[in-house]
TORKEMI-628225 format. One line per field, with one value per residue (C-alpha): residue in three letters; chain; x, y, z. Coordinates in steps of 0.02 Angstrom, whole numbers, plus 50000, padded with zeros to 5 digits. Each point is the difference from the previous one (the first is absolute). Example, Ala and Ser with C-alpha at 12.3 -4.5 7.8 and 13.67 -1.06 7.14 Angstrom:
# residues 2
code: c(ALA SER)
unit: c(A A)
c1: c(50615 50069)
c2: c(49775 50172)
c3: c(50390 49967)
# end
This chain:
# residues 273
code: c(UNK UNK UNK UNK UNK UNK UNK UNK UNK UNK UNK UNK UNK UNK UNK UNK UNK UNK UNK UNK UNK UNK UNK UNK UNK UNK UNK UNK UNK UNK UNK UNK UNK UNK UNK UNK UNK UNK UNK UNK UNK UNK UNK UNK UNK UNK UNK UNK UNK UNK UNK UNK UNK UNK UNK UNK UNK UNK UNK UNK UNK UNK UNK UNK UNK UNK UNK UNK UNK UNK UNK UNK UNK UNK UNK UNK UNK UNK UNK UNK UNK UNK UNK UNK UNK UNK UNK UNK UNK UNK UNK UNK UNK UNK UNK UNK UNK UNK UNK UNK UNK UNK UNK UNK UNK UNK UNK UNK UNK UNK UNK UNK UNK UNK UNK UNK UNK UNK UNK UNK UNK UNK UNK UNK UNK UNK UNK UNK UNK UNK UNK UNK UNK UNK UNK UNK UNK UNK UNK UNK UNK UNK UNK UNK UNK UNK UNK UNK UNK UNK UNK UNK UNK UNK UNK UNK UNK UNK UNK UNK UNK UNK UNK UNK UNK UNK UNK UNK UNK UNK UNK UNK UNK UNK UNK UNK UNK UNK UNK UNK UNK UNK UNK UNK UNK UNK UNK UNK UNK UNK UNK UNK UNK UNK UNK UNK UNK UNK UNK UNK UNK UNK UNK UNK UNK UNK UNK UNK UNK UNK UNK UNK UNK UNK UNK UNK UNK UNK UNK UNK UNK UNK UNK UNK UNK UNK UNK UNK UNK UNK UNK UNK UNK UNK UNK UNK UNK UNK UNK UNK UNK UNK UNK UNK UNK UNK UNK UNK UNK UNK UNK UNK UNK UNK UNK UNK UNK UNK UNK UNK UNK UNK UNK UNK UNK UNK UNK UNK UNK UNK UNK UNK UNK)
unit: c(A A A A A A A A A A A A A A A A A A A A A A A A A A A A A A A A A A A A A A A A A A A A A A A A A A A A A A A A A A A A A A A A A A A A A A A A A A A A A A A A A A A A A A A A A A A A A A A A A A A A A A A A A A A A A A A A A A A A A A A A A A A A A A A A A A A A A A A A A A A A A A A A A A A A A A A A A A A A A A A A A A A A A A A A A A A A A A A A A A A A A A A A A A A A A A A A A A A A A A A A A A A A A A A A A A A A A A A A A A A A A A A A A A A A A A A A A A A A A A A A A A A A A A A A A A A A A A A A A A A A A A A A A A A A A A A A A)
c1: c(49375 50112 50152 50171 50176 50168 50106 50140 49882 49978 50197 49962 50082 49885 49975 49919 49922 49836 49968 50048 49894 49852 50033 50005 49839 50049 49895 50145 50192 50114 50155 50176 50089 50165 50109 49963 50069 49870 49879 50120 50022 50088 49926 49880 49858 50056 49873 50011 49969 49838 49874 50057 49991 49814 49960 50094 49904 49839 50023 50031 49840 50116 49990 50167 49943 50152 50187 50117 50144 50119 50148 49925 50055 50178 49935 49836 49908 50006 50194 50094 50121 49924 50085 49921 49828 50023 50048 49853 49881 50056 49986 49829 49940 50069 49907 49841 50018 50047 49840 49898 50063 49971 49838 50061 49898 50134 50176 50078 50126 50092 50094 50107 50185 50090 49836 49932 49903 50086 49921 49885 50113 49987 49817 49990 50102 49898 49843 50066 50074 49846 49894 50112 49965 49820 49924 50110 49950 49813 50015 50074 49873 50125 50007 50163 49995 50125 50069 50107 50018 49901 49852 49828 49963 50151 49963 49816 50064 50119 49861 49877 50131 50023 49818 49997 49914 50148 50110 49970 50077 50067 49972 50082 49911 50165 50129 49900 49994 50187 50010 49885 49834 49830 49949 49821 49988 50116 49873 49861 50108 50053 49833 49968 50181 50051 50075 50036 50052 50133 49980 50137 50035 50095 50039 50071 50138 49955 50156 50009 49845 50009 49998 50010 50181 50045 49872 50006 50002 50098 49845 49895 49941 50082 49836 49876 49855 49869 50122 50082 49948 49911 49814 49957 49814 49972 50106 49890 49841 50065 50045 49814 49939 50094 49945 50163 49969 50166 50150 50069 50169 50104 50183 50013 50148 50054 49956 50056 49941 49978 49842 49921 50026 49936 49841 49979 50014 49883 49872 50006 49961 49860 49914 49998 49950)
c2: c(49615 50101 50104 49976 50039 49926 50080 50039 50091 50126 50003 50003 49903 49880 50122 50137 49893 49970 50191 50041 49856 50065 50179 49955 49911 49819 49869 49886 49977 49863 49997 49967 49851 50023 49898 49851 50076 50135 49877 49935 50069 50172 50031 50128 49866 49906 49904 50149 50136 49916 50073 50168 49976 49943 50151 50121 49933 50010 50177 50052 49902 49891 49808 49905 49909 49887 49974 49985 49884 50072 49901 49838 50055 49952 49816 49920 49840 49950 49982 49842 50045 49917 50132 50132 49927 49961 50186 50061 49887 50061 50182 49970 49922 50162 50102 49901 50040 50182 50021 49919 50120 50151 49952 49998 49877 49965 49958 50039 49856 50049 49899 50109 50017 49864 49938 49961 49840 49887 49868 49864 49948 50176 49999 49835 50067 50155 49896 49883 50128 50112 49846 49985 50175 50015 49935 50121 50149 49947 49979 50178 50071 50049 49974 49960 50105 49930 50120 49945 49988 49839 50008 50025 49818 49934 50104 49942 49818 50029 50079 49861 49866 50069 50018 50118 50168 50069 49985 50108 50109 50177 50066 50154 50075 50061 49856 49885 50120 50019 49815 50011 49944 50069 50084 50002 49808 49960 50082 49879 49855 50022 50057 49947 49952 50183 50042 50176 50123 50116 50152 50075 50054 49935 50112 49914 50081 49917 49893 49808 49938 49903 49812 49906 49949 50184 50110 50190 50046 50148 50081 49987 50162 50095 50108 50043 49880 50017 50078 49841 49839 49928 49985 50058 50025 49834 49911 50074 49960 49818 50002 50044 49874 49858 50056 50065 50122 50006 50142 50070 50058 50130 49945 50152 50103 50177 50143 50163 50006 49829 50035 50097 49864 49870 50102 50020 49814 49962 50122 49918 49839 50063 50079 49820 49894)
c3: c(50154 50114 49939 50093 49982 50023 50132 49874 49886 50132 50030 50192 50137 50102 50138 49889 49863 50084 50027 49816 49927 50098 49961 49813 50007 49994 50083 50031 49989 49949 50116 49929 50079 49922 50114 50098 50160 49998 50075 50134 50172 49978 49824 49949 49991 50149 50115 50118 49876 49926 50119 49968 49807 50021 50108 49887 49854 50089 50060 49815 49940 49889 49987 49982 49849 49976 50014 49860 50029 49873 50053 49938 49822 50062 50015 50023 50032 49812 50008 49961 50148 50157 50112 49906 50020 50187 50024 49904 50085 50167 49947 49926 50170 50082 49878 50034 50180 49966 49899 50134 50127 49905 49924 49814 49897 49861 49998 49835 49950 49851 49876 49894 49954 50103 50067 49823 49977 49869 49902 50058 50136 50070 49988 50091 50141 50013 50007 50132 50114 49985 50050 50156 50049 49963 50165 50101 49899 50009 50195 50008 49883 49872 49815 49911 49837 49870 49879 49852 49812 49971 49879 50077 49949 50087 50163 49997 49992 50145 50112 49951 50042 50169 50035 50131 50020 50098 49836 49858 49854 50044 49821 49929 49855 49913 50036 49889 49855 50012 49969 49858 50086 49982 50158 49978 49949 50145 50120 49940 50007 50173 50068 50179 50007 50020 50172 49966 49858 49958 49891 49898 49828 49838 49864 49838 49910 49837 50011 50043 50081 50168 50029 50146 49963 49967 50090 49969 50187 49946 49929 50162 50068 49856 50011 50131 50027 49859 49875 49929 49911 50160 49971 50176 49970 49920 50136 50135 49912 49982 50181 50033 49891 50086 50169 50063 50154 50077 50000 49842 50068 49916 49941 49892 49953 50061 49890 50079 50182 50075 50089 49867 49872 50118 50033 49811 49975 50140 49943 49837 50054 50121 49840 49928 50138)
# end
């Protein structure tokens, strides 16, 4: 396994993020794609900028591991609104092209907040639309990693129904715990369906436990990685057991200096893998 970091964990703009990631010892970086226009002409990730992004990453000995399409939390391909789905499909296709151009293997496709997957109908729409995108992703050498609040069993069923190696689960070791799930058991359930992994912490305050309907996202990253309730060593051991050999990407909080806290979290993960 390799250890990477989200760009926003470093608190760096795109131009300096590659240097900072390399300086802090990360093998790769996940880039923040926060606005669809960033990938269009004139944007920070426009087609004309991509060769320079690849060169800058290479010069700093850092891989572009993935791209996180954060804006899809405003509405995604599981929506009952056909206009929202159409827009999300277009942007995911643009994301596939972006990832192909910069050598990123994974496009993170998130389903939180306004992008939440609701009910069996939402799962059906998710599955159908992922199936429509799978061949394009496979042709580009990109994996669509879906991140959401579904159970591991539900996610496994979606991935199996799509039936493409270009579609997997982008699994976060703390988000599920905030929903009341068992993180170690979920690794074993998902197994080969894991596209990539986020690492962050969860620190319970002894109050109301989280459920999918009422997740305790407010307790995410309340403490540095390894100092809360997430069983990180057992999770890493489970990842090894199921044969996962991709990136674990930091999505940790900031505790004092951004760079020092990112390095501490990265070094902690390195000690386990």
